[in-house]
Each structure stands twice: as C-alpha cells, then as structure tokens.
C-alpha positions in Angstrom: -12.5 -9.9 -9.9 -14.5 -8.6 -6.9 -14.3 -4.7 -6.7 -13.9 -3.6 -3.1 -13.7 -0.2 -1.6 -11.1 0.5 1.1 -12.4 0.3 4.7 -11.6 4.0 5.5 -10.0 3.4 8.8 -10.5 6.3 11.3 -7.9 9.1 10.8 -5.6 9.4 13.8 -5.4 5.6 14.3 -1.9 4.5 15.3 0.1 2.3 13.0 0.1 -1.4 13.9 3.2 -3.1 14.8 4.4 -5.6 12.1 7.3 -7.7 10.9 7.7 -8.8 7.3 10.3 -10.3 5.1 11.4 -8.1 2.2 11.3 -10.2 -1.0 14.4 -8.8 -2.7 16.8 -8.5 0.2 15.1 -11.1 2.6 15.7 -8.5 5.4 13.1 -8.1 8.2 11.0 -4.9 7.8 9.3 -3.4 10.9 7.8 0.0 11.7 11.1 0.8 13.2 12.8 0.4 9.8 11.4 3.8 9.0 12.3 5.6 12.3 13.4 9.2 11.6 11.2 9.5 8.5 8.6 12.4 8.5 5.9 10.1 7.3 5.3 6.5 6.2 3.3 5.4 3.2 2.0 1.8 3.4 0.6 0.3 0.1 -1.2 -3.0 -0.1 -0.6 -4.1 -3.6 0.0 -7.5 -5.5 1.2 -8.7 -8.9 -1.9 -10.0 -10.6 -4.6 -7.5 -9.8 -5.7 -5.3 -12.8 -6.3 -2.3 -10.5 -2.7 -2.5 -9.3 -1.4 -3.2 -12.8 -3.3 0.0 -13.9 -1.3 2.1 -11.4 1.9 0.3 -11.0 4.0 2.7 -13.0 2.7 5.6 -10.8 3.5 3.7 -7.6 7.1 3.3 -8.9 7.3 6.9 -9.8 6.1 8.1 -6.3 8.9 5.9 -4.9 11.4 7.7 -7.0 10.0 11.2 -6.6 10.0 11.0 -2.8 13.0 8.7 -2.4 15.0 11.6 -0.7 12.1 13.6 0.8 12.1 12.1 4.2 9.1 9.7 3.4 9.3 6.1 4.2 7.4 3.9 1.8 6.5 0.2 2.1 4.6 -2.0 -0.3 3.0 -5.3 1.1 1.4 -8.3 -0.7 -1.0 -10.2 1.6 -2.7 -12.3 -1.0 -3.1 -16.1 -0.6 -0.3 -17.3 -3.0 -1.6 -20.9 -3.0 -4.9 -19.9 -4.7 -3.1 -17.0 -6.5 0.3 -18.2 -7.5 1.0 -15.1 -9.7 1.4 -13.2 -6.3 4.3 -15.5 -5.1 7.4 -13.9 -3.5 9.3 -14.8 -6.7 6.8 -12.9 -8.8 6.8 -10.0 -6.2 10.6 -9.9 -6.5 10.4 -9.8 -10.3 7.8 -7.0 -10.2 9.9 -4.9 -7.9 12.9 -5.3 -10.3 10.9 -4.6 -13.4 9.3 -1.5 -12.0 12.6 -0.4 -10.3 10.8 0.0 -6.9 12.9 2.2 -4.5 11.1 1.0 -1.5 10.8 -2.4 0.3 8.1 -4.9 -0.9 7.1 -7.1 2.0 5.3 -10.5 1.9 2.5 -10.9 4.5 2.2 -14.7 4.4 0.1 -15.0 7.5 -2.2 -12.2 6.4 -2.1 -10.8 10.0 -0.5 -7.6 8.8 -3.3 -6.8 6.4 -5.8 -7.6 9.2 -4.0 -5.4 11.6 -4.1 -2.4 9.2 -7.7 -3.3 8.1 -6.6 -3.5 4.6 -9.2 -5.0 2.3 -8.3 -4.2 -1.4 -5.4 -3.8 -3.7 -4.3 -1.1 -4.0 -5.1 0.2 -0.5 -3.1 3.2 0.7 -2.3 4.3 4.4 -0.2 7.4 5.0 1.1 8.0 8.6 2.7 11.1 10.1 5.9 11.3 12.1 4.0 10.1 15.2 2.8 7.2 13.0 -0.9 8.3 13.2 -3.0 7.8 10.1 -3.5 11.0 8.2 -4.7 9.8 4.8 -6.3 6.6 3.6 -8.0 6.5 0.4 -7.5 6.5 -3.4 -4.4 7.2 -5.5 -6.5 9.3 -7.9 -9.8 9.0 -9.9 -8.4 6.8 -12.5 -9.7 3.1 -12.8 -9.1 0.4 -15.4 -11.3 1.4 -18.4 -12.6 4.8 -17.2 -10.3 6.7 -19.5 -9.0 9.1 -16.8 -5.3 9.5 -16.7 -3.2 8.0 -13.7 -1.7 11.0 -12.0 -1.5 10.0 -8.3 -3.2 13.4 -7.6 -4.9 12.7 -4.2 -2.1 10.6 -2.7 0.6 13.0 -3.9 -1.3 16.0 -2.5 -1.5 14.3 0.9 2.1 13.4 0.8 3.2 16.9 -0.1 1.0 18.4 2.6 2.5 16.1 5.2 6.0 16.7 4.2 5.5 20.5 4.2 3.7 20.5 7.6 0.4 21.5 6.1 -2.9 20.0 7.1 -4.3 17.2 4.9 -7.9 17.5 3.7 -9.9 15.0 5.7 -12.5 14.6 3.0 -10.9 11.5 1.3 -12.3 9.1 -1.3 -11.9 5.4 -0.7 -9.6 3.3 -2.9 -11.2 0.8 -5.2 -9.5 -2.5 -6.2 -9.6 -6.2 -6.1 -10.4 -7.8 -2.6 -7.4 -9.1 -0.8 -7.4 -12.8 -1.5 -7.8 -14.3 2.0 -6.9 -17.9 2.8 -10.0 -19.9 3.0 -9.0 -21.3 6.3 -8.6 -17.8 7.8 -11.6 -16.4 9.7 -11.4 -12.7 9.1 -13.9 -9.9 9.8 -12.8 -8.4 6.5 -14.1 -11.1 4.2 
C-alpha cells in the first residue's frame, strides 16, 4: 500500500469531459448526465483500498443525505483490474449494492478519466460548481485508518453545504490521502 496525497488541482479548473459505463445499470455516464445540478461531486474510489474501506459508509451516507439537494454525485474506479481483480466491475457492482449507493459508479477501464481529472489516489474528491469549475479538492475529513479519529466527512460536507447554499468555500483545503491509483504498467502517465 503506497500512501499518496491528492494532487490538489488548481481551484477554478473546468471539469474534463468524460464518458463511462455505470456498473449497475450499464448506462453511459457523461458530464451532461448531471446537467441542471447545482454542483457535481466526483469521487475516485475502489473496492480493495483500506483508505476507501475506512470511509465507505460515510460516502454512502453523503449520497443519501444529498440525494435530493441538487447535488450530482459520481464515483469512479480507475484501478487496473488485471493486477487488482478485487476492483473488477462485478465487485464494484456488489460494493454499490452492499453500501446502497444512491449515485452512479463508473468504471474507467482506460484510466483516461483519472488522468484527465489528475486523480492520483483513492479516495480522491473533486467538487464542481454549477459552471463545472473546481471549488473543492481535498480530504473527506481528518480520519485515516488507525489514527483513531472518527469518520465524519466534515471538510467535504462543509464544502458541499457552502456550495449548495451559495456561500464561499474556504480555499485552505487539505489534500486527501489514500492508496495510489493502480496504473496499468503499459500506461505512461505523468501521475505515476
């Protein structure tokens, strides 16, 4: 397990275009799937990462808490499923079912979506406003596996609440920490 901090992409960056297959419905998910939403939260997660497992219940809870609040939410798994079969689409589908995800879970088989977002770890969070400009990137909260701090979702929840209520979001944001995205060995990426 290689602990990696999120890249902290520059605030104001426009969301990249993407197209992904959703693992439970097999529908195509694009940025336009979320047209009309006040904001869009994109979370890079996976099935096997201990950092994701540590917070997965809170991620599900965020999905439920903001389901009818005008926030689009998308989870994406970009890991190499050949080297990490626990992250297969079938296991993603099971994870979504077990945790009662109320948001789509897309599989980034080519890893091009992760590269476009500059995602580097799991979990890695990106919150965009109604113009799809980045307003928050960073940690869920201060909890990490083994540090004894409760999982509350404090920082991410505060950013979401501020966005939805039209308030400014604190630009002093702490990076997320998690397992590095498992890049395919044949992929040449500036994020390795």
